[in-house]
N, C-alpha and C positions, 0 to 999 in steps of 0.2 A: 205277666202271668198268662194273658190270653195266648201268647205264642207257645208257651209250655203246654197248655191244654190243647191247642191245635196240633202240636207235634205228637202229643200222646194219642189224640184222636186218629191221626194218620197212621200211627204205628198199630193201634188197635184194629183199625179197618184193614190194614195190610195183613195182619196176622189172621184175621177172620177169613180173608180170601185164601191165604195159604192153607189154613186148616181145612177149609171146605174142598179145596183142590186135592189135598192129601187124602181126605176121607173117601173120596171117590174110588181110590185105588187101594184103600186099606180093607181088603176083602175079608180078612179074618177079624176086623174090629179090634186089633190088638196094638194099634199105633205103630205098625210097621207096613212098608210097601216093598214090593219086589224091586231090586235095584234097576231092573230093565224098564221100569215105569217112570223113573226119575225124569228122563228127557221129556216125556209126555207131560208130566205134571209142570215142569218148569215152562214148557212152551204154552201150556194152557193159561199160565199166569202172565203171558205176554213178553217173555224173555226167549231169545233165540241164540243160545251159544252155539259155537262151532262144535263139531264132534270132539275135537281136542279139549276145548274148554269144558264141555260136558263131562268128559273123562276126569278132568282135574277136579270138578265139583264133586263127582261121585267118590273119587279117592279121598276127599276131604270129609265126606259124609259117612263113609263106611267105617265100621269098627276096625281096630288093628287086625283082627282076625276076620276077614271078610266072610259074611254069612249068606250073601246074596240078597240081604234085606237092609233097608235103611229105616232107622228109628225116627219118629216124629220129633223127639226132643233134640236131635241133631240137625234135622232138616229145617225146623222152624227158625232158629237164629241165623243160619246161613242164608236161607231164602229171603228172610226179612231184610238182611243187609243188601243182598243183590237187588231186590225190588226198591228199597229206599235210595240206593245209589244209582238207580236206573241203568243197571248194566245190561248188556246183551239186547239192546233195543233193536227192533226190526228194521231191516233196510227199507228205505222209502220206495214207493211205487215208481217214482221218477228214476231213481238209480237202477232199479231192476229193469226197467224199460230200456234204459241206456245200455245195459249189458247185453240184452237181447239184440238190440240194434247193432252193436258191435259184431255180434255173431252173424247177423244177417247182412253179409257183405254185398249182396246184389240188391238190397233194399226192397225185398219182395213183400215184406210185412208178415212173413211166416218162415218157419224152419221146418225142414223135413225131420221126421222122427230119427232117422239114421244120423243126421247132422248132430242133433242134440245128444244122442247116445255117444257119438264119438267125443264131443266135448266133455261129457260127464265122466267118461272112462279114461281119457288120455291126458286130461289137463287137471292140475291141482289135486285136491284130495279125491280120489276116485270113488264114485258111487258104486254100491253093490248092484247086482242084477235085480234084486227085489226092489231097491229104491228106484231104479230106472223104470221098471215095470209099473210101479205105483205112480210115478210122476207122469209117465206117458198115458196111462189110463185116464188121468185127469186132464192132461194137456192137449192130446190129440183130438182135433175136430173129427167127429165120426163121419161126417159127410164128405169132407175134403181130404182126410187123412194127412193133415199137416197141423203144425202147432201155430195157431193164430196167437202170437205171444202177447199182443195188447190185451186180448181177452183173458189169457192165462194169467198175466201179471195182476189184472184187476181181481181175479178169482183167488189168487194166492196171497195177497197182501193182507196184513194185519191192521185193523183199525185201532190205532194207538191213541185212544181218547182219555186214558187214565193218566 
């Protein structure tokens, strides 16, 4: 019996977190949010799906006739399941650091902004110019004009204590 009440408690707490995150973006207080905010809400809950995975989630959440909005009653069960299954967990700091070290072939401890831009636009799922500009504004050391990736990785990793 204790296991059942513990599970119910976990579900209740999880749903409170989801509700609170959803409410931040429910600007009209009508239990709907703009579909463009879904990724932000999901990430605020500690889940980090790829863009393709995010598009799949949104397709599941939208009504048959997309309105540009997602209703809370559709979001809650989907997001509860995602959180309870611990899907889309963040990449560890060590793994991110290893990725930057692979890109830093000369082992300088930093990357030039142009180098990172090249990788982000020519390899894998390309970043938009807006995404690159946003990343570089946070990543580039203003004094040295390089990306000190150890510092950047520390800054951008998520503390997954839940």
